[in-house]
Each structure stands twice: as C-alpha cells, then as structure tokens.
PLY file of the C-alpha trace (Angstrom):
ply
format ascii 1.0
element vertex 570
property float x
property float y
property float z
element edge 569
property int vertex1
property int vertex2
end_header
-10.43 3.35 -0.43
-8.03 4.57 2.22
-8.39 7.73 4.21
-5.52 10.19 4.42
-2.79 8.96 6.73
-4.46 5.62 7.27
-2.26 3.38 5.16
1.13 4.85 4.27
2.31 4.19 0.74
5.82 5.61 0.86
8.83 5.86 3.11
8.84 9.66 3.05
9.56 11.14 6.45
11.11 7.91 7.75
13.55 8.16 10.67
17.24 7.48 10.15
18.51 3.91 10.12
20.28 4.54 13.43
17.00 5.67 15.04
15.23 2.56 13.74
18.08 0.44 15.08
17.69 1.92 18.58
13.94 1.33 18.48
14.34 -2.26 17.31
16.96 -3.04 19.96
14.63 -1.69 22.62
11.72 -3.68 21.12
13.69 -6.94 21.21
14.39 -6.41 24.92
10.86 -5.28 25.85
9.14 -8.06 23.93
11.50 -10.75 25.17
10.99 -9.67 28.78
7.23 -10.03 28.30
7.39 -13.41 26.58
6.09 -12.16 23.20
8.78 -14.22 21.55
7.59 -14.29 17.93
7.36 -10.50 17.82
10.78 -10.28 19.49
12.22 -12.59 16.83
10.64 -10.50 14.08
12.11 -7.29 15.54
15.55 -8.93 15.83
15.37 -10.08 12.20
14.61 -6.54 11.03
17.41 -5.26 13.27
19.85 -7.55 11.46
18.23 -6.58 8.15
19.55 -3.03 8.41
22.57 -2.00 6.31
25.95 -3.54 7.13
27.44 -0.34 8.47
24.82 -0.30 11.28
24.44 -3.94 12.31
26.53 -4.63 15.38
27.75 -1.03 15.73
27.91 0.70 19.08
24.79 2.52 20.26
25.45 6.24 20.10
23.30 6.99 23.14
24.79 4.22 25.25
21.37 2.73 26.04
18.40 1.16 24.28
14.98 2.70 24.17
12.43 0.93 26.32
8.65 1.20 26.38
7.43 4.52 24.93
11.02 5.68 24.44
12.02 5.68 28.13
14.12 3.37 30.25
12.12 0.86 32.28
12.94 0.10 35.93
14.69 -3.21 36.64
12.42 -6.25 36.94
11.63 -7.53 40.44
13.07 -10.79 41.73
9.66 -12.50 41.57
9.23 -11.33 37.99
12.57 -12.89 37.02
11.49 -16.16 38.68
8.08 -16.08 36.94
9.75 -15.41 33.59
11.88 -18.55 33.93
8.72 -20.58 34.58
7.07 -18.88 31.60
10.01 -19.74 29.33
9.68 -23.37 30.42
5.95 -23.25 29.45
4.88 -23.62 33.10
2.27 -20.94 32.55
0.05 -21.49 35.59
3.08 -21.56 37.87
4.32 -18.29 36.34
0.91 -16.65 36.85
0.67 -17.74 40.50
4.20 -16.44 41.21
3.06 -12.94 40.16
-0.31 -13.10 41.90
0.41 -10.17 44.23
2.60 -8.07 41.89
0.83 -4.90 40.73
3.19 -3.17 38.28
2.22 -3.11 34.59
4.92 -5.52 33.44
3.99 -8.14 36.06
0.28 -7.71 35.38
0.85 -8.36 31.67
3.01 -11.45 32.18
0.51 -12.87 34.72
-2.44 -12.36 32.36
-0.51 -13.53 29.31
0.57 -16.69 31.14
-3.07 -17.38 32.03
-4.08 -16.79 28.40
-1.49 -19.25 27.08
-2.44 -21.80 29.75
-6.04 -21.53 28.57
-4.98 -21.91 24.93
-3.02 -25.05 25.75
-6.02 -26.51 27.61
-8.24 -25.68 24.64
-5.88 -27.50 22.27
-5.90 -30.52 24.58
-9.72 -30.53 24.56
-9.65 -30.43 20.75
-7.30 -33.41 20.54
-9.33 -35.39 23.08
-12.65 -34.47 21.48
-14.18 -33.19 24.71
-17.23 -31.03 23.95
-16.83 -27.52 22.53
-13.21 -26.46 23.16
-12.73 -22.94 24.48
-10.28 -20.89 26.51
-11.68 -20.84 30.04
-9.35 -18.03 31.14
-10.77 -15.30 28.88
-13.37 -13.92 31.25
-10.95 -13.57 34.17
-8.29 -11.92 32.01
-10.80 -9.44 30.60
-11.96 -8.48 34.10
-8.40 -8.00 35.29
-7.47 -5.77 32.35
-10.63 -3.68 32.80
-9.70 -3.20 36.46
-6.48 -1.44 35.41
-6.79 2.35 35.43
-4.55 2.90 32.44
-3.59 -0.34 30.68
-0.31 -0.06 28.80
0.28 -1.03 25.16
0.94 -4.68 26.00
-2.18 -5.11 28.11
-4.15 -3.48 25.28
-2.63 -6.02 22.88
-3.67 -8.88 25.15
-7.13 -7.36 25.49
-7.36 -7.37 21.70
-6.49 -11.08 21.60
-9.13 -11.87 24.22
-11.79 -9.90 22.38
-10.83 -11.56 19.09
-11.31 -15.00 20.67
-14.72 -13.86 21.92
-15.70 -12.73 18.39
-16.04 -9.08 19.47
-14.10 -7.76 16.52
-15.01 -4.07 16.67
-13.87 -3.83 20.30
-10.76 -5.86 19.47
-9.93 -3.46 16.66
-10.21 -0.48 18.99
-7.94 -2.09 21.60
-5.35 -3.13 19.02
-5.29 0.31 17.41
-4.67 1.85 20.83
-1.90 -0.68 21.38
-0.01 0.03 18.14
-0.38 3.77 18.68
1.12 3.45 22.15
3.90 1.06 21.16
4.30 0.55 17.39
7.20 -1.95 17.56
5.06 -4.91 18.71
4.59 -6.79 15.43
2.27 -9.29 17.14
-0.28 -6.48 17.68
-0.09 -5.54 13.99
-0.67 -9.17 12.98
-3.72 -9.37 15.24
-4.98 -6.13 13.70
-4.84 -7.77 10.26
-7.47 -10.26 11.42
-10.04 -7.52 12.05
-9.68 -5.67 8.78
-12.77 -4.53 6.91
-13.43 -5.68 3.36
-11.58 -2.62 2.01
-8.47 -3.51 3.91
-8.16 -0.50 6.22
-9.15 0.08 9.86
-12.60 1.61 10.13
-11.90 3.51 13.33
-9.15 6.09 13.63
-5.88 6.10 11.77
-2.65 4.22 12.17
0.32 5.80 13.93
2.70 7.96 11.93
5.48 5.45 12.37
7.65 3.38 10.04
6.05 0.16 11.33
2.87 1.25 9.55
4.66 0.63 6.24
5.24 -3.01 7.16
1.57 -3.31 8.11
0.41 -1.66 4.87
2.48 -4.08 2.80
1.25 -7.12 4.74
-2.39 -6.06 4.34
-1.90 -5.69 0.58
-0.71 -9.30 0.38
-3.66 -10.41 2.52
-6.13 -8.63 0.22
-5.91 -10.80 -2.87
-6.12 -8.10 -5.55
-3.50 -5.69 -4.14
-0.36 -7.76 -4.52
1.19 -5.34 -7.01
0.89 -2.52 -4.48
2.24 -4.81 -1.77
5.23 -5.65 -3.94
5.91 -1.93 -4.40
5.78 -1.46 -0.62
8.25 -4.29 -0.01
10.55 -2.97 -2.75
10.72 0.34 -0.87
11.30 -1.46 2.44
14.15 -3.45 0.88
16.07 -0.20 0.45
15.78 0.42 4.21
16.25 -3.21 5.29
18.44 -4.67 2.52
19.37 -7.79 4.52
15.90 -8.55 5.93
14.88 -12.15 5.30
11.27 -11.30 6.13
11.06 -8.56 3.50
12.66 -10.82 0.88
10.24 -13.66 1.71
7.24 -11.33 1.48
8.40 -9.93 -1.88
8.74 -13.51 -3.15
5.25 -14.32 -1.86
3.84 -11.26 -3.67
5.35 -12.52 -6.95
3.85 -15.95 -6.23
0.40 -14.46 -5.65
0.77 -12.58 -8.95
1.60 -15.93 -10.60
5.05 -14.62 -11.52
6.60 -17.97 -10.66
10.05 -17.43 -12.19
10.62 -14.21 -10.25
9.25 -15.76 -7.06
11.49 -18.82 -7.47
14.58 -16.66 -7.93
13.86 -14.75 -4.71
13.10 -17.89 -2.71
16.29 -19.54 -3.96
18.24 -16.46 -2.87
16.54 -16.62 0.53
17.26 -20.34 0.90
20.94 -19.79 0.08
21.13 -16.93 2.56
19.37 -18.85 5.33
19.37 -22.61 4.58
17.75 -23.50 7.92
14.84 -21.10 7.57
11.46 -22.88 7.53
9.05 -19.91 7.47
7.63 -19.23 3.98
9.36 -22.29 2.52
5.95 -23.97 2.15
5.11 -21.27 -0.39
8.40 -22.00 -2.15
7.37 -25.66 -2.30
4.10 -24.64 -3.97
6.09 -22.94 -6.73
8.31 -25.98 -7.23
5.15 -28.12 -7.37
3.54 -25.94 -10.04
6.75 -25.98 -12.10
7.05 -29.76 -11.59
10.60 -29.33 -10.27
11.03 -32.82 -8.81
14.69 -32.43 -7.92
14.27 -28.99 -6.38
11.28 -30.05 -4.29
13.07 -33.20 -3.15
16.11 -31.15 -2.08
13.90 -28.64 -0.23
12.01 -31.42 1.58
15.27 -33.09 2.63
16.66 -29.78 3.89
13.49 -29.05 5.89
13.53 -32.50 7.51
17.13 -32.02 8.63
16.22 -28.63 10.10
12.99 -29.53 11.94
10.77 -32.35 10.74
8.02 -31.52 13.24
7.25 -28.03 11.92
3.92 -27.64 10.07
5.73 -26.03 7.14
8.03 -29.06 6.84
5.04 -31.43 6.73
3.46 -29.25 4.06
6.63 -29.33 1.93
6.79 -33.14 2.20
3.08 -33.34 1.35
3.68 -31.33 -1.82
6.56 -33.65 -2.72
4.38 -36.75 -2.45
1.55 -35.02 -4.30
3.89 -34.24 -7.20
4.78 -37.95 -7.29
0.99 -38.69 -7.40
1.18 -40.47 -4.03
-1.93 -38.70 -2.79
-2.55 -40.87 0.28
0.94 -40.08 1.62
0.43 -36.40 0.82
-2.80 -36.33 2.84
-1.03 -38.07 5.73
1.57 -35.30 5.90
-1.00 -32.53 5.59
-2.86 -34.15 8.50
0.37 -34.24 10.48
0.80 -30.50 9.83
-2.71 -29.91 11.17
-1.96 -31.91 14.31
0.90 -29.50 14.95
-1.22 -26.44 14.12
-4.98 -26.79 13.66
-5.17 -23.31 12.10
-2.49 -23.93 9.50
-4.36 -22.60 6.48
-2.19 -24.01 3.68
-2.56 -27.58 4.95
-6.37 -27.43 4.85
-6.40 -26.00 1.32
-3.78 -28.39 -0.05
-5.48 -31.35 1.59
-8.68 -30.30 -0.20
-6.77 -30.42 -3.51
-5.54 -33.92 -2.70
-9.05 -35.18 -1.93
-10.21 -33.81 -5.29
-7.44 -35.82 -6.97
-8.52 -38.89 -4.96
-12.12 -38.34 -6.16
-13.38 -37.81 -2.61
-15.44 -34.62 -2.99
-17.08 -34.82 0.45
-13.69 -34.78 2.23
-12.46 -32.05 -0.14
-15.45 -29.84 0.69
-14.86 -30.32 4.42
-11.18 -29.35 4.09
-11.94 -26.25 2.01
-14.67 -25.19 4.45
-12.23 -25.42 7.34
-9.85 -23.20 5.38
-12.44 -20.46 4.76
-13.55 -20.67 8.40
-9.99 -19.88 9.46
-9.54 -17.14 6.86
-12.58 -15.97 4.85
-10.19 -14.10 2.53
-8.51 -17.32 1.33
-9.53 -17.17 -2.32
-7.82 -20.50 -3.07
-10.20 -22.34 -0.75
-13.27 -20.61 -2.22
-12.05 -21.53 -5.70
-11.46 -25.12 -4.58
-15.02 -25.32 -3.27
-16.31 -24.07 -6.61
-14.29 -26.63 -8.55
-15.47 -29.45 -6.29
-19.14 -28.58 -6.71
-18.56 -28.23 -10.45
-17.27 -31.82 -10.49
-20.43 -32.83 -8.62
-22.47 -31.14 -11.39
-23.98 -28.65 -8.98
-23.40 -25.41 -10.93
-25.50 -23.15 -8.68
-23.33 -24.00 -5.68
-20.16 -23.81 -7.79
-21.15 -20.40 -9.12
-21.64 -19.06 -5.58
-18.15 -20.11 -4.51
-16.52 -18.87 -7.71
-18.19 -15.50 -7.09
-16.67 -15.38 -3.60
-13.23 -16.03 -5.08
-13.80 -13.38 -7.75
-14.82 -10.79 -5.15
-11.52 -11.36 -3.38
-9.46 -11.32 -6.59
-11.40 -9.57 -9.36
-8.23 -9.36 -11.42
-7.74 -13.12 -11.64
-8.88 -14.35 -15.06
-9.12 -17.98 -13.88
-12.09 -17.20 -11.65
-13.97 -15.37 -14.43
-13.39 -18.34 -16.75
-14.68 -20.71 -14.06
-17.85 -18.62 -13.68
-18.27 -18.59 -17.45
-18.09 -22.39 -17.57
-20.80 -22.59 -14.89
-23.07 -20.29 -16.88
-22.42 -22.43 -19.98
-23.43 -25.67 -18.24
-26.54 -27.53 -19.37
-28.27 -26.79 -16.04
-27.89 -22.99 -16.38
-27.38 -22.42 -20.13
-26.93 -18.65 -19.64
-24.79 -17.83 -22.68
-24.97 -14.04 -22.37
-23.67 -14.18 -18.79
-21.00 -16.69 -19.84
-19.88 -14.43 -22.68
-19.53 -11.45 -20.32
-17.49 -13.53 -17.88
-15.11 -14.66 -20.62
-14.73 -11.08 -21.84
-13.88 -10.02 -18.29
-11.31 -12.83 -18.13
-9.77 -11.75 -21.42
-9.51 -8.14 -20.22
-7.74 -9.35 -17.05
-4.93 -10.97 -19.05
-6.03 -14.59 -19.37
-2.70 -16.43 -19.26
-4.18 -19.86 -19.93
-5.80 -18.56 -23.12
-9.18 -20.10 -22.29
-11.23 -16.93 -22.73
-10.56 -16.10 -26.39
-11.46 -19.62 -27.60
-14.61 -19.64 -25.45
-15.75 -16.22 -26.70
-15.19 -17.27 -30.31
-17.13 -20.50 -29.79
-20.06 -18.72 -28.12
-20.32 -16.21 -30.98
-20.23 -19.12 -33.47
-23.07 -20.87 -31.64
-25.11 -17.63 -31.73
-24.56 -17.29 -35.49
-22.41 -14.17 -35.23
-19.68 -15.58 -37.46
-17.89 -12.29 -38.04
-17.39 -11.77 -34.30
-16.31 -15.41 -34.05
-13.80 -14.75 -36.85
-12.38 -11.73 -34.98
-11.82 -13.65 -31.75
-10.54 -16.77 -33.50
-8.01 -14.62 -35.35
-6.83 -13.15 -32.04
-6.72 -16.64 -30.57
-4.53 -18.06 -33.36
-2.13 -15.13 -32.89
-1.91 -15.99 -29.20
-1.42 -19.69 -29.91
1.36 -18.88 -32.38
3.05 -16.57 -29.89
2.95 -19.31 -27.23
4.25 -21.93 -29.67
1.22 -24.17 -29.16
0.64 -27.08 -31.58
-2.45 -29.05 -30.61
-6.06 -29.77 -31.53
-7.08 -26.22 -30.53
-4.84 -24.82 -33.27
-6.34 -27.20 -35.87
-9.89 -26.33 -34.86
-9.21 -22.59 -34.97
-7.42 -22.78 -38.34
-10.29 -24.84 -39.79
-12.86 -22.25 -38.77
-10.76 -19.38 -40.13
-10.16 -21.26 -43.40
-13.85 -21.93 -44.04
-15.08 -18.53 -42.86
-12.57 -16.60 -44.99
-13.36 -18.84 -47.97
-17.09 -18.24 -47.55
-16.74 -14.48 -47.18
-14.43 -13.96 -50.14
-11.15 -13.52 -48.24
-9.57 -16.17 -50.45
-5.94 -15.16 -49.96
-6.30 -15.25 -46.19
-8.21 -18.52 -46.40
-5.40 -20.08 -48.46
-2.82 -19.05 -45.83
-4.78 -20.67 -43.02
-5.51 -23.79 -45.08
-1.83 -24.19 -46.00
-0.99 -24.24 -42.33
-3.43 -27.11 -41.82
-1.28 -29.26 -44.10
1.38 -29.27 -41.38
-0.89 -31.38 -39.17
-1.51 -35.09 -39.60
-4.67 -37.16 -39.38
-7.96 -36.56 -41.16
-7.41 -32.80 -41.00
-4.60 -33.04 -43.55
-6.83 -34.69 -46.17
-9.63 -32.20 -45.52
-7.14 -29.37 -45.87
-5.89 -30.66 -49.23
-9.46 -30.77 -50.57
-10.21 -27.28 -49.23
-6.99 -25.87 -50.66
-7.92 -27.10 -54.16
-11.34 -25.45 -53.90
-9.84 -22.17 -52.67
-7.31 -22.05 -55.50
-10.02 -22.81 -58.08
-12.14 -20.01 -56.64
-9.19 -17.61 -56.85
-8.57 -18.55 -60.51
-12.26 -18.03 -61.41
-12.32 -14.79 -59.48
-9.27 -13.44 -61.30
-10.64 -14.54 -64.70
-13.91 -12.81 -63.94
-12.11 -9.59 -62.91
-13.62 -9.76 -59.48
-10.34 -8.86 -57.80
-10.85 -11.22 -54.94
-14.48 -12.18 -55.61
-17.18 -12.89 -53.10
-19.28 -15.83 -52.08
-22.72 -14.42 -51.51
-24.32 -17.84 -51.45
-22.34 -18.67 -48.34
-22.81 -15.44 -46.45
-26.13 -16.48 -44.97
-24.54 -19.29 -42.97
-21.24 -17.48 -42.26
-19.29 -19.53 -44.80
-19.61 -22.73 -42.86
-20.87 -24.73 -45.92
-18.73 -25.77 -48.88
-18.92 -23.64 -52.06
-19.49 -25.41 -55.33
-17.43 -24.11 -58.24
-19.26 -23.87 -61.55
0 1
1 2
2 3
3 4
4 5
5 6
6 7
7 8
8 9
9 10
10 11
11 12
12 13
13 14
14 15
15 16
16 17
17 18
18 19
19 20
20 21
21 22
22 23
23 24
24 25
25 26
26 27
27 28
28 29
29 30
30 31
31 32
32 33
33 34
34 35
35 36
36 37
37 38
38 39
39 40
40 41
41 42
42 43
43 44
44 45
45 46
46 47
47 48
48 49
49 50
50 51
51 52
52 53
53 54
54 55
55 56
56 57
57 58
58 59
59 60
60 61
61 62
62 63
63 64
64 65
65 66
66 67
67 68
68 69
69 70
70 71
71 72
72 73
73 74
74 75
75 76
76 77
77 78
78 79
79 80
80 81
81 82
82 83
83 84
84 85
85 86
86 87
87 88
88 89
89 90
90 91
91 92
92 93
93 94
94 95
95 96
96 97
97 98
98 99
99 100
100 101
101 102
102 103
103 104
104 105
105 106
106 107
107 108
108 109
109 110
110 111
111 112
112 113
113 114
114 115
115 116
116 117
117 118
118 119
119 120
120 121
121 122
122 123
123 124
124 125
125 126
126 127
127 128
128 129
129 130
130 131
131 132
132 133
133 134
134 135
135 136
136 137
137 138
138 139
139 140
140 141
141 142
142 143
143 144
144 145
145 146
146 147
147 148
148 149
149 150
150 151
151 152
152 153
153 154
154 155
155 156
156 157
157 158
158 159
159 160
160 161
161 162
162 163
163 164
164 165
165 166
166 167
167 168
168 169
169 170
170 171
171 172
172 173
173 174
174 175
175 176
176 177
177 178
178 179
179 180
180 181
181 182
182 183
183 184
184 185
185 186
186 187
187 188
188 189
189 190
190 191
191 192
192 193
193 194
194 195
195 196
196 197
197 198
198 199
199 200
200 201
201 202
202 203
203 204
204 205
205 206
206 207
207 208
208 209
209 210
210 211
211 212
212 213
213 214
214 215
215 216
216 217
217 218
218 219
219 220
220 221
221 222
222 223
223 224
224 225
225 226
226 227
227 228
228 229
229 230
230 231
231 232
232 233
233 234
234 235
235 236
236 237
237 238
238 239
239 240
240 241
241 242
242 243
243 244
244 245
245 246
246 247
247 248
248 249
249 250
250 251
251 252
252 253
253 254
254 255
255 256
256 257
257 258
258 259
259 260
260 261
261 262
262 263
263 264
264 265
265 266
266 267
267 268
268 269
269 270
270 271
271 272
272 273
273 274
274 275
275 276
276 277
277 278
278 279
279 280
280 281
281 282
282 283
283 284
284 285
285 286
286 287
287 288
288 289
289 290
290 291
291 292
292 293
293 294
294 295
295 296
296 297
297 298
298 299
299 300
300 301
301 302
302 303
303 304
304 305
305 306
306 307
307 308
308 309
309 310
310 311
311 312
312 313
313 314
314 315
315 316
316 317
317 318
318 319
319 320
320 321
321 322
322 323
323 324
324 325
325 326
326 327
327 328
328 329
329 330
330 331
331 332
332 333
333 334
334 335
335 336
336 337
337 338
338 339
339 340
340 341
341 342
342 343
343 344
344 345
345 346
346 347
347 348
348 349
349 350
350 351
351 352
352 353
353 354
354 355
355 356
356 357
357 358
358 359
359 360
360 361
361 362
362 363
363 364
364 365
365 366
366 367
367 368
368 369
369 370
370 371
371 372
372 373
373 374
374 375
375 376
376 377
377 378
378 379
379 380
380 381
381 382
382 383
383 384
384 385
385 386
386 387
387 388
388 389
389 390
390 391
391 392
392 393
393 394
394 395
395 396
396 397
397 398
398 399
399 400
400 401
401 402
402 403
403 404
404 405
405 406
406 407
407 408
408 409
409 410
410 411
411 412
412 413
413 414
414 415
415 416
416 417
417 418
418 419
419 420
420 421
421 422
422 423
423 424
424 425
425 426
426 427
427 428
428 429
429 430
430 431
431 432
432 433
433 434
434 435
435 436
436 437
437 438
438 439
439 440
440 441
441 442
442 443
443 444
444 445
445 446
446 447
447 448
448 449
449 450
450 451
451 452
452 453
453 454
454 455
455 456
456 457
457 458
458 459
459 460
460 461
461 462
462 463
463 464
464 465
465 466
466 467
467 468
468 469
469 470
470 471
471 472
472 473
473 474
474 475
475 476
476 477
477 478
478 479
479 480
480 481
481 482
482 483
483 484
484 485
485 486
486 487
487 488
488 489
489 490
490 491
491 492
492 493
493 494
494 495
495 496
496 497
497 498
498 499
499 500
500 501
501 502
502 503
503 504
504 505
505 506
506 507
507 508
508 509
509 510
510 511
511 512
512 513
513 514
514 515
515 516
516 517
517 518
518 519
519 520
520 521
521 522
522 523
523 524
524 525
525 526
526 527
527 528
528 529
529 530
530 531
531 532
532 533
533 534
534 535
535 536
536 537
537 538
538 539
539 540
540 541
541 542
542 543
543 544
544 545
545 546
546 547
547 548
548 549
549 550
550 551
551 552
552 553
553 554
554 555
555 556
556 557
557 558
558 559
559 560
560 561
561 562
562 563
563 564
564 565
565 566
566 567
567 568
568 569
C-alpha cells in the first residue's frame, strides 16, 4: 500500500540526538518568528522530550540552524513592529505595516496575517449567521504567492492552506509536499498534509523527505486511518526511545491504545501523562472518554475539576465536563457543554460526535443525525460518527440507511467486530431478512476477535433457525466456553446450556448432555424445574442404553428435528 521510501517504518538512519536538538532549536526560533505558534510549541515539546543529558546542554556549534540549515539575516525594524501587532492579534495592522517589505520572511508574515484576519472574519460571520461564511482574503493571498519567483517553504505551507480552503486538494497536496521537503521541521505543514491523504493513507504524488520528521507523520497517519493503530503504536514505541520525555509521543501512544480498545493500557499511559504534566489539556478529552467507558466517576470528576482550574474555556475542558455530566445521566447539561465547546471551536470533532451520542440517549434522533453529519463533514474518516449514524437510523427502523452508514464505518475499520455485528443485525431485521448475509457478517465479526461475544451466539441462533442443528451445536459449545472464561452468569448462559442439553440428549451424547443439564440446576426460576425433569430423562436413557449394551446409545427418532423434542423412554 505504500511505495518505497514514502512512509518510513523504522528509525534506521536517524541523525544523532544532538543533531535533532540543533534542528529543533532552529525550528522553534524560525516558527516563532513567523507566528506559526502551534508548530513552534510542538517543536519545543519534542526538544524537551529528548534525553536528559541533552536537554539544556550547550550547543556544540555555538549557533542554531535556521531555515534550510543556514543562519537567517536579522529581521528588519518594521518586521519586529509588525510581529508585535501580530502577537496581539492585530492582523490587519501587522499586514499593512509590512506592505512594502519584499523579503521572504516579511512576505510570509504579511500574507499569513491577512489569512488569519480572513479566518477571524469568517468565524464572526458564522456566529452572526450572515450568509455563507468564507475567507475573503484567499484570492489576494493566492495571487501574491504566485507572484513570488521562488516561494520558500513557509509560503508553500500557506499556499497549501489556501488551496485546502478552496477545496483544491490535489494542488494543496503538491504545495504541502514541496513545503515539507524544503523545511521538514514545520509540524503545521505535516498536519495540513494529513487532511489531503488518499484512502490508502499515503501521498499520491512524490515521496516524503528522508528526514526523521517523516516518522512522526507516518505514526500520526496510522492513527488517523482507523485500521492501522497497531502499526501506529509500533511507530510511537520506536519514537519513545528517541524522545523518552516527549508528552506528545506519550499522548499519541495512549490514544493508539484507546483506538484499539485497550482501555487499561491507555488509562495507565494517560495517568502517567497527567502526573507528569497536570496542567496539560491536549488529549485529556480522550482520557475522559476512557474514564467514561470504565464508569470511573471519581477519576472523571477529578479530571474535570483539574481542567477547569487550568482553563475552563478550552474546548477540551468543555468536552471533559460534558462527559462527566453524561456519566451522571444529566444529558441536557452534557449537551450544553458540548455546545460550549463548539462555540469555542466549530470544527472540534469530538464535541459533534459526543453530542450525537447524547441526543440518542435523549431520544432525539433528528438532532443526533445532524450532529453526526457535521462530524463526518469535518472528517470523513471519523468512523465513530458513521457508526453513530447507523445506530440512529437503526433505532428509526430504517435498516437500508443504517446498513449504508455501518458499511462506511466498516470500510474505515474492517478489523472492528462491532461494525460487522451491527451490519449483521441490519441484515437480520424484518425489513431485509437476509440471513445468509447476516451469517457472513457475524462470521467476519468472530474472526476479528469479537470482544462483546455477540457473534458466536448470533451464528448459533441463525444455524438453529435454518435447521442446521449440528453447526448450531458447534457454535453454542464455543459460546459457552467463552461465557465460562468471562465468568458470565445470565440468561444467555441458561439459553445456551438448554440448547446443548437437549441437542446432546437427542443425538445420543448422553454423558455430555448430563453435564450441561447439571449446570442448569445452579440457576433459579423455571429453568431449574425443567432441568430436574430433563436430568431424570437423561439418566434413565443412560441406564437403558447401558442395559442394552449400546455403549452410549442413540436417539434416531430425534435426529430428524436435531434433538429439539423430548424423547419418550419405553
């Protein structure tokens, strides 16, 4: 699926830690000077994630590497003034200050300031509900970048953002690939490149640079592509050896475990991260999802309180509080906090998806569908939103629609047994009644490691309905072994034991039938009385069989109906 050299899968040939440190120090300075603050923060975090013997040590060369490995000339006075305006979010004022500056650094900051000014105006239009919101600065920025003879890596990055906003993804991909080849340490360019990935997860044009940053990109893409989390986890495990103190790498490894539904491992890593950096908000919304699934009331309450004290107006904080109220079944309050998160960031994917879940709980399918649709509009690879849409349409008894959305989720995560089971249930519905297709879906789910144990019981039941009692016996036997291993004691166990008792009795497996029937005596209700009656019949049959020298006997009269009728003893 990946061409040679396109997506690195090992750290072979990596530079020394000291070389990476020099590059990261230079990246922090270059990115900060250009106002690409999130990428600068990311680079600084990886810089401090290097081994202890390097962090804070003196630079051997006495200087930091600038753009393309060379020292940049000092910034002009007007650039310094414009940068102060930029830092104060006075974007138009910053752009006008650099109107007549022609060097590459000034050109980038002028265009980037215009871009951010346009984004802010677009957000204001969205809040005020004025027509179709759009960034009015895109055309002018694109013309200005095209007028440059040789745009540098940062202008190419900005060009990629503009083209992405204009839905010209192939051109955006080309610009972003040129940008990361020219200057690989701009993590913002790599993140933008993730948005234009093909279905197979690798760039269609050209190859990525032979640089250690490509390993971070490869790992991030694996987590984005729902069925490659195991490979992503391997990538982050390798990166942890190079960046043992990196909070980002630890958070991503925890997220990979979460995506793999390895909640205990994910929780351990997130707890370690929270202890290491108690005021970190990024990724803590994912941690709150784990605490929600595990119904850890105290842990989720503590996390929500900690997030509020750090910054209560971050989208992640609102999401954590929303999960807390959802766990307490206060769904209206949960929705209110998810809405608050979306006011802070309209493209905050988790809030849309979680709000959809809340509307399902509130029995408001129309609002749930709208929330899930917004989520897949933002990220078509969000399998949780596709799955949510399928579940909502299933509740509405619209199996054709539900099946379509479950298929989308399955395409994104073919290794997730839950989605195959959901498709099987759609095929089983009265409206479709496609038992062969349902059976195949359940078999796929069972082969993918069905943790909920739905598939085996469903397969056994479908074979029973089709009259293939021996196949039903095989799958019921496997199902009771699974139930015993999981320590389950419920109606499913009783039903499975009853079938096995009667089938084994009817097919002459009297010893096995007696074992299953004896187990039924451990359960109360009507089943206990039925089991007593069956056990007497089985023991009588065994006595007659031994007296007749049958050595186990048979029950031919019952074979026609799979042993589901009672045998009369003569």
